N, C-alpha and C positions, 0 to 999 in steps of 0.2 A: 326857229318861228315867232314871226310878230307877231303879238294877243294883245288882240284887244278885250277886255271883261265887261259885260255887259250885268247887271247889279252887283252892287255895291255894300250887302248884307250882310250875315254871317256866314252863308253857305260859299260867299267867292274865297273865303279867307285858306280855303283848304288849297286854291290855284292860287291864289296868291300867294301865299308862300312855300310852297314848292317852287314857282318861279323863279323868286328873288334868295330863296335860301338855299337852296338845290341842283336849279340848273342855268344859274344864271347869264354863265360862258355857252349856255347854247341857245337861248330863246331871253326873248325881250317882251315887255310888259309896254306896250306902245300907246295904250288909253285907255282910260277908266269911262264907264259911263253911268250913270242911276237919275232917276229923277229928285232925290234928295241930292239938292245943294251938299247941306253939312254931311252927309253920309258920305259923299263921294269928294270933300275936304279930306273927312277923317282916310280915308282909303287911298288917297292920293298921295300924303304923307308919310304912310310906312311902306310905300312901291319909292317914292324918290330917294335916290343917291343922295348922302351929303355931295356937297359941292357941284350939281348939276341943278336945272333951271325945270329941273320935277319932268313926274309924266303929263300927256296929256289929259286932260278931264271934259266929259261931255255930258249934258243936260241928256237927258233921252229922246229928248223931242228933235237933237242934234245927234244921233244917230247914223244917220245916211252921211251926213257930214264930216263923220268921223271914218265910217269907211272911205272913203273921197281922199280923203287928207293924209289919214297915216297909214292907210293901205296893207290892215295885218292878213297874214298868212292864214289866220285861227282866229275865231271869237268864244271866248267863255259865255255861257247862257247861264247865270245864276240869278232870274228876275226869279218873282212869284209864277205860278204852274201856267196860271192865263194866260201869261204873257212869250211862253215859248217860243211857240208856235210860230207870231209874228217874224221874233226874230230873226229863230233859225232859218227862215223864207228868205227875210230879208239879205240874212249872212250868205246864201247860196245864190240866188240872183246877182247877187255882186261878187263871184269867184272866190270865197271864201270857204273852208270848213270849220265846221262846228265840235266843241268840248261843252255838254248839256248835262247837267246836274239832271237828274230821273225828279218827275218821271220826263217825259217825251213832251209830251202836253197830258190834254184830259177829258178831251172830247173828240168822236168821232169826224165834227166836220173842220179842227185843227189837223187832228192827222192825216185828213185829206190833202191839205195842205200842204203837208209836210212830205207825203209821198208823192205828191202828184212834181212840187218842186222839185224834191231827189234826183226823180226819174228825168227830167227836164234837162238839170243842169251836171248832174253827176255828181255832187259834193259829196262829201261825208259826214257823218255827225256817229261821235262816238258820246254813247247814252252812259253816264259814269256808276255803274253798278258793281262798286267796293264789296258787299257783301261773295259776288264770284270772288275775290281773292282774297277771303279769308278762309289760312291754312287747313282749319276744319272744314270750312265748306268744299273749300277744294280734295277734301281727302274720301267726303262721301259723293263726292264728286265721279272721282277712281274708283270707288267701291261696287256703284253702281254700277258705271260705264262699264268694267273687268267680268261682269253678270255674278256677282259673290253670292246675289243671292237670288240668283237666277232674274225671270222675267217678273216686271213689277206690276203687281196689278194693282195695290191700292195704298194711299198714303194718306194717314191721318197730320193735320199741321194747323197748331196754335201757337200764335203773336202774343205775349200778353206784352201791353203799352204801362207803364208803370203812374204812381199817381206825381209824380214831376213829371217823367217826358211824355204822358197823355196827354194830362192837363195842359199840357204846353199848346198843343196844336186846340184849344177852344178858347185862345186868349188875345190870338192874331188872326189875319188873312185866312189861315186854311179853315174856317169855322166858316166858310160857308162856300158850298159847294161850286159855286159860279169861278172860286180863283182857286179852287185846287181838287175839284171831280170827287172831294172827301178823303175820309182815310183809304175805301178800297181803290181807291187814284193815286192819291200822293202817297201813304205811307206802304201800302200795300201791291205798287207795284216792285219794290224791292222782294217780298215773297213769293211774286205771282213771276218772278223773273227767273228768282231760284228753281221755282219749280221745274218751268219750263225747261230750263238747263240740266239741269239733274234726270228729268225725264228725257231728255232730247224729245221731246214731242213739240205739240200746241192745242191747247184748247180748244174743243167745239163745241161745248154746251156748260151751259151755266144757273142755276135754280139757287137765289139767294135771298135771306132776309137779313133786317137791320133794323138800329132802333134807338133812338137815344137814351137811354136812363138812368145815366148819372150824373150827367153834367145838364142839368136844370134847374128851376128855380127849387121847386119841390125840394129836390136835395138841402139846397138852402138853407131852407126852412126848418130843414130838422135837424140840423148843425146848428142852427139858431144865429143862422143871418139874415136876420127877416130885412134889417135894415143896412144891407150892402149898398156901396157906388158903382156906378157903370163901369169904374177900375179902379186896378188897385190904389194908385195915389190917390192921398184925401179919401179912403171910404173909411166910414166912422167904425165898419166894423172887422177893418184890416188884419186889428192886435190879435184879433180872436180866430182866423179862415190861416189854417193848415196850408191853404193854395197857394196864399199873397204869394208876388211877386215883386221885388224892391229894387226896381231898376239902380234905383241911384245908390243902392250897394252892392253895385258891381261895375267897375269898370269901366268892362265889354260892353256891359248895355246902356249905359249911363252915355256913352259917350256914341255910341253909334244909333238909337232910339232917342231916349230920354231928352238930353242934345238938341235933338232930331226934328222934334215935336213940331215946334212953330215955325219950321219951313211948308209940312203937307197935310198936318196935324193926324197924323198915322199913331197910336195907342199900341203899343208890343205889352200894355198889360190888364189887358179888357176883362170884364168878370165872366168866370169858365160857366157862370152858373143863367147867363142872360138868356132872357126867352128867343131871343131871336138867331142864336143856335141854327145853323140848317145842316148841319153832320151830325150823321149815327155814332155811339162809342160802342155800341157789342153790333156785331157785324157776324153769320155764317154763310158761309158759300160749300155749297155739292158741285167741283168742278169733274165733266168727262171729257180727257186727252182725245187727240189719236191714234195714239200707238194704243187704245184702248184702257187705257189705267185711269183711276177714277179718283180726285181725293175733297178731302173734308178739312176745309177750310176755318179759322175761325181767329178772330182779332177783337181783344178788349183794351179799351182806353184807360181803364178806372184798376189796374189788377193792384193787389199787394207787392209785386216784384214784374220784374225785366227780364225779358227773354225770351226763347220758343225753343220749344218742346214736338220734334215730327218723329214718326215712325214710319220709316216700309216694308210693303208686306211685299214679299215673293213668293216664285213659286219654289224656293230652295231654303226658306229663309226669313229674316227680317234685319233692322237695323235701327238701333231706337238715340236717338240724338237731342243732347238738352244744352240749353247754353245757358244759362244766369248771368246777363250783362250788366256793367255800369259803365253809362253815357255823361260827359261831362255837359248834360245839357244845363239849363238853368233855372234855378230857384227851386226851393225844395230839398228838405235832409231823405238818406237813402238808409235806414236800417239794416235792409237784411244782405247784403254785399259790402264788400270790400273792395273786389276785384273778379275776374270775370272767369266766371266756373264752366267746363266745360266737357261733356262726360257722351262719350260716343259707346252704345253696343254692341255689338253683334250675337244675333242668337241663328244657326244654323241646325235647320231640321236632325234631330237625331242626336244634340249634342247639345253640352252646356253652356249656357248664354258666357258670354269672354267678351272683356272690357277693353278697349281698345286704347293704345296711346294716342291722344293725341298732338297732332303737330302743332307748335306753337310759336305765335311771330309778335314784334316790339310794335304798338302802333294802332291807331283806331283803329277802332270799329272790329279789333280781334284780329292785330295786324294786317288788313287786310288792306287799308289806305297809301302806305309806303308803296304795296308789291303794283297800287292800278295803278298809282302817279309815276312809279316809273316806265311804267307799260308806255304809259303817255308821253310824257315829258324826257324817258331814255330810253325806248326799245333797245339801242344800239347795246348798251351796258348790261341786257335781260336775258335771259335764256330762254330758247322759245316754247312759247307757250303752247303747249300739247294739249289742255283743256277746253281749248277756247273758250277763253273769258271775256273778250274785246265784243262790247255788245254796241251795233251800229242799229240806223232807223228801223231796219225789221227787229229783232230784237225787243228796240225801245217800244215798237207796236204791241208786239205778240204782250209786253207785261204789263200794259196799261188794258190791252181789250178783256182780260176777265175781269177788271174792276169796272168796269167800262159797262160789258155784259150784269155784271152782278147789280150794280145799282141803276139797269134797265130792267133789273125780274124784282127786284125790291118797290121799285113805282109798279109793275103792272101784277106782281106776285104770281106770274107764270114764268117757266123756262124760257131761256135765252138763245137760240143758234148764231153761233159765231159765225160762219162762213154766208148763212142767209142776213144776218145783220150785214155785215159788209158790202154784199154783194147788192142790198138797197140801197144806200149810201156813194157805191160805184169805185168803193176802195181797193185796190190791188196790192198786195205788197207781198 
């Protein structure tokens, strides 16, 4: 493939490194594109091979010229979420396929743009749901698909973001719903996709509630941070704040963001307690599926630990899965764990519960990233995927529809019927 990458922030690095480090003999990055000239230059410096003239770079305003001049086969979209649809549609119209960072997009109007363009052009988009490729999550899929606990009737799913990872969403562009759709779209798209994939079904109804109860000015006052500044840099109480993010102290953050601020005024270290934040940090949803199963889902963004807890109830028994995660996100100190810890318990009716051996693999996200990238960039070298882990625009759409419906339910206080919501907007998936 001839690949163009749009968006050169931290998320593009996974795709970039997979090509230049593992698959350079199969694929070529022919162009990079970003709205920030400094960040664009930093990415080009990494991609460029010694002894060459480097890789072609384009500002965001020149994306169409990039397509015309470099003629990529595939466009990798790693921009902020609200821009995904625009680049996906323009790539489709130019005859390119797309690899898109999750979520596919953030709202119904943009979703309609994508599905209509896909139907019109026949081009394909892969949404990178890496959690599907984790050996531990694949084991759950295998157990459920085999009918190990019979018909799945109910699920209880709790996701915990700790005060390092969770806080990070409240200091940057994700903090406004018009940019990210809120955490129920941006983050929960992973979780709702897992539920859709595990259950082999799609959501039909959602009733949700959500509030911002922790990342707000009152919490800062309780912590003695009344004199806080608008961002961590130069904040008069930064030394007393456990949520401080020091961009200058981290080489990658300094190069990607601090040294790029003069180009566009984007600050990566805004105060997590700002009044203006427009997303929730505590969310719960009750979801009904076409299969008849129901799920209760909770997401908190200020937990003392990071990870997930899920219990599947079935007509023959239950499966309980727990994963204490350790992510390499920036800033803060974690005291709860040094490495990922995963347990899965099977309890069949009439039998004693038994702990299952959980398969493990090396690499980010519980070993998921290397497997997913292998299927994307070197499918010939991978065994046939009998679990159906690849995600197209259909899977991408259903993964965000739970969150979009949950946002609508929070706003209205009412149950949201997803098929009716789609019909009202003329969206056919």
